Structure formats: C-alpha cells, structure tokens
C-alpha positions in Angstrom: 6.9 9.9 -21.4 5.3 10.3 -17.9 4.1 7.4 -15.8 0.3 7.2 -15.4 -1.7 5.0 -13.0 -5.6 5.1 -12.5 -7.0 4.0 -9.1 -10.5 3.2 -10.3 -13.5 4.2 -8.3 -11.4 5.8 -5.4 -12.1 9.4 -5.9 -14.2 9.5 -2.7 -11.2 8.4 -0.8 -8.9 10.9 -2.4 -7.6 12.7 0.8 -6.8 9.4 2.5 -5.1 8.0 -0.7 -2.9 11.1 -1.1 -2.0 11.1 2.6 -1.2 7.4 2.5 1.0 7.8 -0.6 3.0 10.7 0.8 3.5 8.9 4.1 4.7 5.7 2.4 7.1 7.5 0.0 8.5 9.5 2.9 8.9 6.3 4.8 11.3 4.9 2.1 13.4 8.1 1.9 11.6 10.3 -0.6 11.4 14.0 0.2 8.9 16.6 -0.9 9.8 20.2 -1.7 7.9 23.0 0.0 7.1 24.8 -3.2 4.8 22.1 -4.5 1.0 22.4 -4.5 -0.1 19.5 -2.2 -3.6 21.0 -2.0 -3.9 20.5 -5.8 -2.2 17.2 -5.7 1.0 18.4 -7.4 4.2 17.6 -5.5 7.9 18.0 -6.2 9.5 14.7 -5.1 13.0 13.6 -4.9 14.8 10.4 -4.0 18.4 9.3 -4.3 19.4 12.1 -6.6 16.3 11.8 -8.9 13.5 14.3 -8.8 10.3 15.1 -10.7 6.7 16.1 -10.4 4.2 13.7 -8.8 0.6 14.6 -9.5 -2.4 12.9 -7.7 -5.8 14.3 -8.9 -9.4 13.2 -9.0 -10.6 12.3 -12.5 -14.3 11.6 -12.3 -14.8 8.6 -10.1 -11.1 7.7 -10.3 -7.8 9.0 -9.0 -5.1 9.7 -11.6 -1.5 9.5 -10.5 1.2 10.8 -12.9 5.0 11.1 -12.4 7.3 13.0 -14.7 11.0 12.9 -13.9 13.1 16.1 -14.5 14.9 16.2 -17.8 13.0 16.1 -21.1 14.7 12.9 -22.4 14.2 10.9 -19.3 11.7 8.1 -19.6 9.6 7.7 -16.3 9.3 3.9 -16.6 13.1 3.4 -16.5 13.6 5.4 -13.3 14.0 3.9 -9.9 11.7 6.5 -8.3 9.0 5.6 -10.8 9.3 1.9 -9.8 8.8 2.9 -6.1 5.9 5.1 -6.8 4.2 2.4 -9.0 4.7 -0.1 -6.2 3.3 2.1 -3.5 0.4 3.4 -5.7 -0.6 -0.3 -6.6 -0.4 -1.4 -3.0 -2.4 1.5 -1.7 -5.0 1.0 -4.4 -5.4 -2.7 -3.6 -5.5 -2.0 0.2 -8.0 0.7 0.1 -10.3 -1.2 -2.3 -10.2 -4.2 0.0 -11.2 -2.1 3.0 -14.0 -0.3 1.0 -15.3 -3.6 -0.4 -15.4 -5.1 3.0 -17.2 -2.0 4.3 -19.9 -2.4 1.6 -20.8 -5.9 2.6 -20.8 -5.3 6.4 -23.8 -4.4 8.5 -24.0 -0.7 9.5 -24.1 -1.4 13.3 -20.3 -1.3 13.7 -20.1 -4.4 15.8 -20.2 -8.1 15.1 -21.2 -11.0 17.3 -18.7 -13.3 19.2 -18.7 -15.8 16.4 -17.7 -13.1 14.0 -14.9 -12.0 16.3 -13.6 -15.5 16.8 -13.6 -16.1 13.0 -11.6 -12.9 12.4 -9.2 -13.8 15.2 -8.6 -17.3 13.7 -8.2 -15.8 10.3 -5.7 -13.3 11.6 -3.7 -16.0 13.4 -3.5 -18.1 10.2 -2.4 -15.1 8.2 0.2 -14.2 10.8 1.7 -17.7 10.4 1.7 -17.1 6.6 3.4 -13.8 7.2 6.1 -15.5 9.4 6.8 -18.0 6.5 7.2 -14.9 4.1 9.6 -13.3 6.5 11.7 -16.5 6.7 11.9 -16.6 2.9 12.9 -12.9 2.8 15.7 -13.6 5.4 16.8 -16.6 3.3 17.0 -14.6 0.2 18.8 -11.7 2.0 21.5 -14.2 3.1 21.9 -15.0 -0.6 22.5 -11.3 -1.1 19.3 -10.9 -3.2 17.3 -7.6 -3.3 14.4 -8.2 -1.0 13.4 -4.6 -0.5 10.0 -4.9 -2.3 8.6 -8.0 -0.4 10.1 -6.6 2.8 8.1 -3.4 2.5 4.9 -5.4 1.8 5.6 -7.7 4.7 6.1 -4.8 7.0 2.8 -3.2 5.8 1.0 -6.6 6.4 2.3 -6.7 9.9 1.1 -3.1 10.6 -2.4 -4.2 9.2 -2.3 -7.2 11.6 -1.6 -5.0 14.6 -4.4 -2.5 13.5 -6.9 -5.4 13.1 -6.0 -6.8 16.5 -6.4 -3.4 18.0 -9.8 -2.9 16.4 -10.9 -6.3 17.6 -9.9 -5.4 21.2 -12.1 -2.4 20.9 -14.9 -4.6 19.4 -14.9 -2.8 16.1 -15.5 -6.0 14.2 -16.3 -4.6 10.7 -13.1 -2.4 10.8 -11.0 -5.4 12.0 -12.4 -7.6 9.2 -11.5 -4.9 6.6 -8.0 -4.6 8.0 -7.6 -8.4 7.9 -8.7 -8.4 4.3 -6.2 -5.7 3.5 -3.5 -7.7 5.4 -4.2 -10.8 3.2 -3.7 -8.8 0.0 -0.4 -7.4 1.3 0.8 -10.9 2.1 -0.2 -12.1 -1.4 1.7 -9.2 -2.9 4.8 -10.0 -0.7 4.6 -13.6 -1.9 4.3 -12.5 -5.5 7.4 -10.3 -5.1 9.3 -13.2 -3.6 8.2 -15.3 -6.6 9.7 -12.6 -9.0 13.0 -12.8 -7.1 13.1 -16.6 -7.2 12.6 -16.6 -11.1 
C-alpha cells in the first residue's frame, strides 16, 4: 500500500514545492537515482538501504505526493523513509501555505512602513527567544539519549527562516519578511509538537 499525501491548493507552486522537497530529503541523506524522471515528478529515492519511487505530481489545484517502497509486500507506512518523507512534505506544505497566505493579505507595493518593520522585528526577536527555549529542550532530551532528530530538523529550518526574514527586512522587503516570519512560527510550533511527542 503506497503512501499518499495531498498538498491542497498548491499546484501553482509546484516547481518550488518539488525543489524544496528534493533539497530537504537530500539534506537528511537521501539520494536520487539519475534514471528517474524528475521533469514528470517521478524520482527513484534511497536512504539507509531502503529505496522506492517518490512521485510528486499536480492533481487539479493540488499536489499529490506518493511513495511506494521497493518490494511488493512492503507497507509504505511502516518504512523509515516514508516517515521522513511524510515529515518533510507536511512541513513544506505548512510553510508554503503560510507564505502564500501572508502574500494574499499583503499590499502589492512590496514595502511596508517603519511601524510594520518594527513590528516584524519585535515578533522575530520574540520567536527567536522561543526557538532558543526549544533548542534547550532538544539538548536536554539529547542528554537523556532520546531521539530528537525530528524537532531538531524543524528547529534548524525555523532558524533558517529567521535568518531569511532578517535579511529581507534589511533589504526593506517587508511583505516577504513578514511571510518568512509566519513560516518560522509554524516551524517552531511543529518543533514544539515534536518535543511533546517525545515527552509523552
């Protein structure tokens, strides 16, 4: 039984979604075979001895992601690679939706006033403090020899989004900075949720 995920209403962002997913999976050690068909969204993927077919295709207004491991009797949901794919796909889906939603409510001018910038800066600093607390908890759980890989990946992505938001603010691209800040908040919430699962 293959794994299936639908990223609703993101078909317009398909190239960015696919590129983000490939980059993130490569970043955690997955590799992609050259004989896949990336232009059609069909990729041969392998990670830690497991391999299968990852398909990322447009389906109407949505993006459909499927993963089928090699071996007819292998259930996708029980595989380690499937869990990593599910985590990455869910995170990218949430992040891209946050950025797109922020974009829909922003003025088209591309810049905001000083008050806007100050508000975003203050929000970023508050979230950064929240991120430091998450990292402390990750370190504490690591010392207890708990598996913190999932919250750690999400905290790392939140930090990247923080740096991107600060960079955009310095360039006075206020709407982009606000969207990155919103995506950062979602990644922090996901990291906290992952920590909660470990603590249970």
